N, C-alpha and C positions, 0 to 999 in steps of 0.2 A: 322712306321707310315703307314697309309692308305689311298689312295684318296677315296672317296666318287664318286657314282656313278650321283649324281643331276651336268648334265651337263655336265660331265668330268671334274668340279672344283678339284682342286686339295687341298681339304681338309685334314688335320692332323689326323681327329678320323672321323667324320660325320658336315654335317651341319646345325645340331641342337646342336651340343655339342661346335662347332668352332665357330658359331654364338651366340649363349647364353653365351661362358666363356672365349672367347678370342676376338671375332669383337668386340662384343654390350660393354663393360663395357664403355667406350668413350662415344658412344653415349645417352645413361642411363644416366652415369653422368650429361653429360650438358641436357639434359630436363630435371633434377631434377632441376639443380641449375638455367635454364631459368627457369621454372617454379616459380620461389618465388625468385629473383634478392634483394628482399631486407631483405629479411631473410638472402643470404650467402654471400651481399656484405657490411651490414650494422650490423652483429651481433658483438657484443664487448666480447664475448667468446663463442668460442665451448659447444653446447650443451654437458654434459657428456658422456652418454650412445651413442652419437654421436661419443663425443671420441673413448671409445671404440671400437662401432664397426669398425671403421675407419682408428685408430692407432693399435690399438690391434688385432683387431682380422681379418685386412684386413695387414696392411704394417709390420709389425714386424712378424706375425704371416707367413706371402708369404718369409722373407727371412730364416724361417726352414724347408722350405720346397726342399731346396739345401740337405737338409741332408737325401733327399730318391734318392738320384742321385751321392752321395760321400758316408760318410760316413755309411750309411744305408745297403748299396751293400757288400755282400758275397766277402772279401778279396783285397775290395777296398785300404786298403793303401799299402798292399802290390807290386798292381799295379800299385799305384800311390802316390811317397813316397813323390808331395807337399802335398795330402793332412795332416799332420804334419806338414809339413816346413811353406807354405803361414801361418799357423793360430798363429805360433812363431813371428816368423819375422813381420805381421800387428800387436802383440802385441808388440813386443819390439819397433817400429817404434813409434809405439803409445803413447808408454809414454817415449822416446824421446819427442815426440812433444808435448806433454801433459805440461813434464818439461818446457820446453822453452818458450809454452806462451795455454793456454787451448783456445783461439780464435783462433790459432792457428791448433791444431788440428782438432777444428769442422768447418775449412775452408777447410782444405785437405780435409778431409773424405766428406763434403758436398760435393767437387768439385770429389771426387771417385762418389757417391752417382751419379750423375749427370752423367758422364759419362754410369753407370751403367746402368739407365735406356734411355740415350738416345744407345746406343745399342744395349738395347733388340728391341727395336723398330725394327733397322737396322736387325736385325737376325730373328723378323717375317716377313717383307720384302723379307727376302729370302729365308726362309723358304717357303712362298705363292708365289715364283720366283719360286722353282726348275723344276718344271716339262714344265716351259714359254722354248722357243726357240726366242730369242730376239738378235736384233744386241748389239752389243757392246757398242753403244751408247744408245742405248734402257734402256742396264741396266746401266748405267750409270747419266741418266735421273735419275730413279729410286734413284738410292743413293743421288744422290745431294736433292730431293724431300724429303726424308725423313731426310734426316739431315736438311737438311733448316727447316721443321717441328718443329724442336729440337732448334734448336740451335738458328733462328734466338728470340722466345721471350725467352730466356735465355739471345741477348743480349741488347735485351732491358730492361732490368731488370737493368741490367748490366748500362747499356748507359744513363736511362730513373731515376731508382731510385725511391723512393717515395714507394714500392708498402707496404703494409699492412699483411706481409706475410716473413718469414727467410723460409730455407730449413731444419736449424734445432735450431740454434739460434742469436737472433741478433747480423748478423754484418760478419756474414759467406761468405757473398759474397762481394767482391770487387766492389765498384760504381765506375765508372770512367763518369761522362757522358761529352757524347758531340756530340751535334745535330748533325754535319756533317756526323760522323760514324752510326749516325743512320736514316740521311736521304739515303745515301748510302747503309747500312744492307735491309731498306726496301723495294726499289729499286730491290734491289735486287731478295729479299724475293717473290715480284709480278712476276721478270721475272720464275723464278722457278716456282710460281706455275700456269705461264700460258703456257711456256713452261711444265709441266707436261701435265696440261686439254689436251694439241693440242697433244701432245705423245702418250695422250689415246685414245685420239678422231682416230686418226690415224688408232690402233690397230684393233678397233671395224670394223671399217671401211673393213680393211685390213681382218681382220678374220672372221666378226658376231660373235664375244662372246667376252664376258669382264672375265679380272678370277675379278671373284666376290671377293674375301675371302685377295689377295693381293690390290685390290683398295681401302679394307674395313680397313685397315690399314693404311693402305697411310692418305684416310681422318680422319681418327681417330684420326691420331697421329697429323693433322696438327689444328684439332677441336679442343682435348681435351689442347694441348700444349699456342696452341690463347688466350683460352678464361679463362683458368685456369689461367694465368700469366700476359697476357694484358689486357684483354677485361675488367674482372670482376677481381678487388684491393681487396679481401675479401678475409678472410682467410682458412673461411669454403668453399668457390669456390677451391684455388686453391687446400688443401687439398684434396675435393674432386674429382676432375678430375684430381689427380696426381696420390693419392692411387690405388682408383677402376679402372684409364684405364693401371696401372701398376700393381699392385698384384692378380688383379685375376687371367688377362693371365698369367702371370708368371705361381700362382698355378693348373691353368688349363696345360700347357704346361706339368708340373714335375709330372702330373695325366695321360696324354695322353702318355707319353713317357715312365712313367713308369712299368705302368699296361699292355702297352705293350707287355715289354720284358721282368717284371717278368710270363707272360702268354709265351711267350716262349719259355723260360731258365726251362731246363729240369731237373734243380737240387734243393741242400734240401734248398735253397734263395727261390723259391717260399714258400714253403712250411710255413717260415718264415713268407714273407710279402702276401700269398697268404687273409691274413684275411682284410690287409691292402687296397688291392687293388681289395678287390672282387666289381661287382660291383651294386652300390648302397648304399649296407649296407656300404661297403667300404671305399666309400668315407666322410661318416660321420665319420668315425672313423682316415680315413687321416683327416682331418679339424680338430676335435679335439683335434687331439694331438700336433696339431703346432696351434691352439689358448691354449693351457695350458702351452705350451714355452713361448708363447709371454707374458704371463699371468705370468710367474715368471719371463718374465727379466722384465718387465717392470715395476711388486712389487717390484722389488730390486733397480731400477731403483729411485721409487718413495720414498720407505721405508731410504733409504742410501743419498739419493742426493736433489732430485724435491720435495718431500710433496707438491707435490699441486692436488693429488686424491686417497688422505685418506680413502675416504668412499669405493673405488672397493679397494684399496687396503690394508683392514683393515687389514690383520696376519700377514702383512709387517711395519705396524705403530709401533711396540716394536723396530724397530734395529735404532740402534743411524744412528740422523745427523753424515756426514765427514763432514769434518772442514779444518781439516789438511793438506794442499799441497801435502806433499811426499805421504799420504796418498789415494790423489783425484788424482792424476799423475798416479797411481799404480791399481787405481779400475776404473774409468772414462775409461780407455782404455779397461782391461777385460767385464766389461759391455756390452762394444761398437765391441766387437770380433766377436760377430755373423755376425752383419753388415759388418763391414769390410771385415772379412774373407770370408764373399755372394758378396760384389761387386770383389774385386780382383778370388776367383775360377769361380766365372762366368764367365771369360774371357779365362778359359779354356775347362769346362764340355759340352760346346757345339759344340765345334770343330768338323766340317761333318770327319775329317780321325785320328779320335779317333776309337779304337780298336771298341765301343761299342758308334755306332754313333745312330742318331735321324734315 
């Protein structure tokens, strides 16, 4: 990755690319929700095409973008044997959990997803802090801020309950209502927010500049998680803020890092992937491939299990709906394997000490 020249900001690609695809999504999503609050809070069911856009074309599609950083790389499996081991382990554990209790399976998967979502925001914050020379205290404040921005809304969800949405299925989050814990966590939330604002003000006064992308990442995380989970208690609002703020930046990061790697790598791998990572037109191929994989996966879910969007997945309607518990224990973990593998692999593929680092 390279930094731009605009006020010496630590852009991953450029002010335009970073701003459009990584930094602005939470603010654009919040703006859309704020403009139509009644629609996003009270709509009993999500409009079909809006569901397709959010869930299929962004949420599920972004999972498959991990392929470009793992299995689509030349000699990836020989260099990283875990690429074969982790999916197998995820599937075996998934079968065991679902055989014990389907809700336990979805609950573990939901908390794994939450951890992945939280770590993504931390990772972006670290990327945009990579050129800063801050004291250890200031770095700790940044870490506390990004984790507080994500964990407090989740605590609110657990401590208050009554949310008109879920992560995957009804009951996947444990609810343990406690006014005392809620008050304590709310005070800590406000305290960290105030400390972070003071710290940023001190840095601006001292250095006469601001790290724009880091500031926007932290701010965007605060607003998207707070308004998506706490302020707007609606499924459409939560899904909009959650999916857009997470999925689009993740796909953009994959595109930026892999395009740079393929362009700099003088091997046959460049010939195989140059069409995908070619400027402008390559992005269309990149996204189209991800959407196609997402459509097939969701079609299998709908044809074999859910049967909720038969008009969108008509070619899958001829599949038999599975009711047998043994078959479901084998099938559900298999269909969710792209997600579970994505969540686990993501903890390894972005480590800076890897041979092929960001």
